[in-house]
N, CA, C and O of each residue as an XYZ file, in Angstrom:
304
protein
N       0.830     -0.814      0.275
C       0.012      0.037     -0.089
C       0.487      1.537      0.377
O      -0.183      2.565      0.469
N       1.965      1.290      0.654
C       2.955      2.993      1.064
C       3.440      2.327     -0.481
O       3.399      3.388     -1.102
N       3.877      1.280     -1.541
C       4.137      1.831     -2.722
C       3.770      2.676     -3.693
O       4.345      3.498     -4.407
N       2.427      2.191     -3.520
C       1.259      2.906     -4.325
C       0.698      4.108     -3.923
O       0.264      5.017     -4.632
N       0.741      4.034     -2.869
C       0.638      5.750     -2.628
C       1.219      6.886     -2.388
O       0.748      7.991     -2.119
N       3.254      6.180     -2.620
C       4.330      6.788     -2.476
C       4.625      7.542     -3.953
O       5.504      8.357     -4.234
N       3.510      6.939     -4.834
C       3.785      7.513     -6.463
C       3.724      8.946     -6.627
O       2.714      9.441     -6.126
N       4.317      9.549     -7.044
C       3.929     11.255     -7.703
C       2.856     11.301     -8.151
O       2.296     12.397     -8.141
N       2.294     10.358     -8.606
C       1.294     10.968     -9.607
C       0.056     10.584     -8.582
O      -0.773     11.473     -8.385
N      -0.084      9.562     -8.049
C      -1.560      9.024     -6.591
C      -0.972     11.121     -5.801
O      -1.608     12.174     -5.753
N       0.404     10.756     -5.384
C       0.339     12.105     -4.279
C      -0.060     12.941     -4.667
O      -0.721     13.569     -3.840
N       0.002     13.538     -6.018
C      -0.755     14.746     -6.737
C      -2.354     14.514     -6.561
O      -3.211     15.158     -5.957
N      -2.387     13.634     -7.137
C      -4.085     13.222     -7.100
C      -4.469     13.443     -5.607
O      -5.033     14.511     -5.370
N      -4.271     12.682     -4.672
C      -4.627     12.966     -3.596
C      -4.315     14.062     -2.533
O      -4.656     13.948     -1.356
N      -3.688     15.058     -3.000
C      -3.208     16.369     -2.688
C      -4.619     17.622     -3.354
O      -4.925     18.746     -2.956
N      -4.921     17.160     -3.960
C      -5.729     17.680     -4.906
C      -7.363     17.365     -4.414
O      -8.202     18.265     -4.398
N      -7.628     16.133     -4.070
C      -8.483     15.393     -3.713
C      -8.659     16.377     -2.003
O      -9.833     16.448     -1.639
N      -7.913     16.875     -1.312
C      -7.904     17.571     -0.464
C      -7.714     18.879     -0.431
O      -7.888     19.648      0.514
N      -7.370     19.082     -1.440
C      -7.692     20.738     -1.334
C      -9.229     21.101     -1.982
O      -9.820     22.141     -1.692
N      -9.686     20.239     -2.755
C     -11.074     20.050     -3.322
C     -12.002     20.365     -2.510
O     -12.801     21.301     -2.472
N     -11.694     18.955     -1.480
C     -12.922     19.405      0.122
C     -12.683     20.374      1.059
O     -13.495     20.539      1.970
N     -11.578     21.117      0.966
C     -11.266     21.892      1.482
C     -11.812     23.145      0.925
O     -11.533     24.203      1.491
N     -12.496     23.137     -0.034
C     -12.041     24.455     -0.731
C     -13.916     24.694     -0.700
O     -14.511     25.751     -0.491
N     -14.627     23.045     -1.042
C     -15.917     22.582     -0.581
C     -16.350     23.449      1.118
O     -17.093     24.424      1.230
N     -15.656     22.754      2.212
C     -15.983     23.243      3.442
C     -16.040     24.918      3.684
O     -16.767     25.556      4.445
N     -14.978     25.396      2.729
C     -14.614     26.500      2.913
C     -16.066     27.434      2.386
O     -16.570     28.415      2.932
N     -16.477     26.729      1.161
C     -17.746     27.896      0.431
C     -18.724     27.400      1.004
O     -19.639     28.193      0.779
N     -19.113     26.561      1.620
C     -20.355     25.993      2.231
C     -20.789     26.686      3.469
O     -21.957     26.938      3.764
N     -19.635     26.993      4.225
C     -19.711     27.156      5.399
C     -18.784     28.599      6.168
O     -17.627     28.882      5.858
N     -19.586     29.330      7.158
C     -18.384     30.371      7.747
C     -17.237     29.778      8.821
O     -17.338     29.397      9.987
N     -16.291     29.857      8.051
C     -14.586     28.931      8.728
C     -14.046     30.140      9.428
O     -14.612     31.232      9.407
N     -13.052     29.918      9.976
C     -11.904     30.693     10.709
C     -11.149     30.964      9.592
O     -10.999     30.304      8.563
N     -10.640     32.148      9.972
C      -8.752     32.298      8.879
C      -7.883     31.298      8.598
O      -6.993     31.413      7.755
N      -8.158     29.939      9.500
C      -7.064     29.104      9.479
C      -7.324     28.090      8.895
O      -6.505     27.238      8.552
N      -8.619     28.068      8.700
C      -8.762     26.800      7.272
C      -8.464     27.068      5.993
O      -8.222     26.301      5.061
N      -8.536     29.038      6.086
C      -8.082     29.318      4.140
C      -6.572     29.077      4.446
O      -5.885     28.627      3.529
N      -6.034     29.319      5.569
C      -4.730     28.779      5.326
C      -3.879     27.525      5.105
O      -2.764     27.258      4.656
N      -5.107     26.772      5.722
C      -4.626     25.129      5.729
C      -4.687     25.247      3.599
O      -4.163     24.808      2.575
N      -5.708     26.145      4.102
C      -5.783     25.683      1.696
C      -5.035     26.296      0.954
O      -5.129     26.200     -0.270
N      -4.054     27.123      1.616
C      -3.151     27.956      1.116
C      -1.997     27.110      0.887
O      -1.647     26.590     -0.172
N      -1.474     27.049      1.995
C      -0.377     26.033      2.685
C      -1.162     24.767      1.442
O      -0.999     24.928      0.233
N      -2.001     23.548      2.020
C      -1.741     22.489      0.590
C      -1.834     22.859     -1.100
O      -1.650     22.185     -2.114
N      -2.163     24.087     -0.882
C      -1.971     24.540     -2.639
C      -0.616     24.748     -3.223
O      -0.154     24.375     -4.301
N       0.102     25.688     -1.887
C       1.422     25.277     -1.985
C       2.122     24.008     -2.481
O       2.638     23.822     -3.584
N       2.012     22.986     -1.202
C       2.440     21.503     -1.196
C       2.434     20.964     -2.563
O       3.221     20.231     -3.164
N       0.947     21.725     -2.999
C       0.818     20.650     -4.667
C       1.404     21.119     -5.094
O       2.384     20.375     -5.136
N       1.726     22.295     -5.733
C       2.729     22.889     -7.336
C       3.736     22.321     -6.126
O       3.174     21.228     -6.047
N       4.571     22.251     -5.338
C       5.453     21.695     -5.242
C       5.617     20.120     -5.962
O       6.183     19.679     -6.962
N       5.057     19.738     -5.215
C       4.585     18.270     -5.692
C       4.770     18.055     -7.500
O       5.533     17.384     -8.194
N       3.599     19.042     -7.798
C       3.807     19.386     -9.422
C       4.910     19.656    -10.157
O       5.111     18.962    -11.154
N       5.758     20.622     -9.839
C       7.083     21.109    -10.051
C       8.515     20.029     -9.822
O       9.575     20.312    -10.381
N       8.397     18.929     -9.040
C       9.035     17.736     -8.520
C       8.770     16.614     -9.681
O       9.622     15.914    -10.228
N       7.480     16.633     -9.888
C       7.069     15.765    -11.135
C       7.229     16.330    -12.574
O       6.823     15.708    -13.556
N       7.659     17.178    -12.629
C       8.022     18.319    -14.200
C       8.835     17.632    -14.491
O       8.997     16.999    -15.534
N       9.823     17.734    -12.985
C      11.413     17.891    -13.559
C      11.736     16.700    -13.750
O      12.867     16.740    -14.236
N      11.228     15.093    -13.600
C      11.289     14.152    -14.079
C      11.517     14.059    -14.810
O      12.517     13.360    -14.973
N      10.748     14.744    -16.202
C      10.571     14.787    -17.608
C      11.504     15.877    -18.214
O      11.624     16.932    -17.591
N      12.234     15.678    -19.495
C      12.732     17.008    -20.323
C      11.915     17.204    -20.823
O      10.911     16.559    -21.125
N      12.429     18.648    -21.063
C      10.958     19.218    -22.557
C      11.392     18.176    -23.457
O      10.971     17.439    -22.566
N      11.792     17.440    -24.289
C      11.532     16.291    -25.325
C      10.417     15.456    -25.032
O       9.439     15.159    -25.718
N      10.763     15.129    -23.853
C       9.565     14.699    -23.743
C       7.973     14.909    -23.442
O       7.452     13.832    -23.735
N       7.285     15.531    -23.131
C       6.226     16.563    -23.363
C       5.587     16.999    -24.699
O       5.503     18.191    -24.994
N       5.263     16.289    -25.276
C       4.468     16.778    -26.495
C       4.141     18.561    -26.334
O       3.891     18.813    -25.155
N       4.103     19.508    -27.013
C       3.523     21.149    -27.250
C       2.265     21.112    -28.731
O       2.266     20.883    -29.941
N       1.043     21.617    -27.323
C       0.355     21.601    -28.353
C       0.569     22.171    -30.204
O       1.248     23.109    -30.623
N       0.190     21.738    -30.544
C       0.412     21.660    -32.277
C       1.351     20.644    -32.678
O       1.487     21.013    -33.844
N       2.014     19.753    -32.585
C       2.472     18.197    -32.258
C       1.407     17.975    -33.574
O       0.675     18.651    -34.297
N       1.713     16.947    -33.434
C       1.109     16.198    -34.529
C      -0.049     14.950    -33.383
O      -0.483     14.124    -34.185
N      -0.518     14.663    -32.167
C      -0.332     13.829    -31.344
C      -2.241     14.174    -31.160
O      -2.728     15.282    -30.929
N      -2.875     13.096    -31.313
C      -3.830     13.313    -30.991
C      -4.522     14.027    -29.238
O      -4.295     13.463    -28.168
N      -5.173     15.052    -29.349
C      -5.696     15.077    -28.128
C      -6.836     15.339    -27.749
O      -7.044     16.215    -26.909
N      -7.956     14.499    -28.400
C      -8.977     14.135    -28.027
C     -10.048     14.882    -28.388
O     -11.225     14.549    -28.252
N      -9.414     16.434    -29.094
C     -10.388     17.719    -29.305
C     -10.440     17.282    -31.310
O      -9.679     16.877    -32.188
N     -12.328     17.851    -31.079
C     -12.487     17.802    -32.843
C     -11.561     18.817    -33.635
O     -11.234     19.910    -33.174
N     -11.202     18.369    -34.791
C     -10.300     19.148    -35.488
C     -11.417     20.135    -36.708
O     -10.970     20.342    -37.837
N     -12.727     20.629    -36.354
C     -13.721     21.755    -37.130
C     -12.897     22.723    -37.423
O     -13.306     23.726    -38.008
C-alpha cells in the first residue's frame, strides 16, 4: 500500500482531492481564517509536488500543443 500511495502521480491526485474538499467546506460554511490558511498551504504543497514531477521529464518528453498528437479534440 505504501508503494502505491508514494507514487508521485498518486500523491498529486490525493493532494488535489484534499484541496477540493477544503474548498468545498470553505464555500459552504463560515470558517475561521485558519482553514483558509490550511487551503493555501495545501495549494503550495501541490504546486511543489507538480514541480518535482515535471522535473522528472525533459522538455523533449512533453508534447507541445500543435504537435501531431491526438488531443481528443475535434479538428473542426
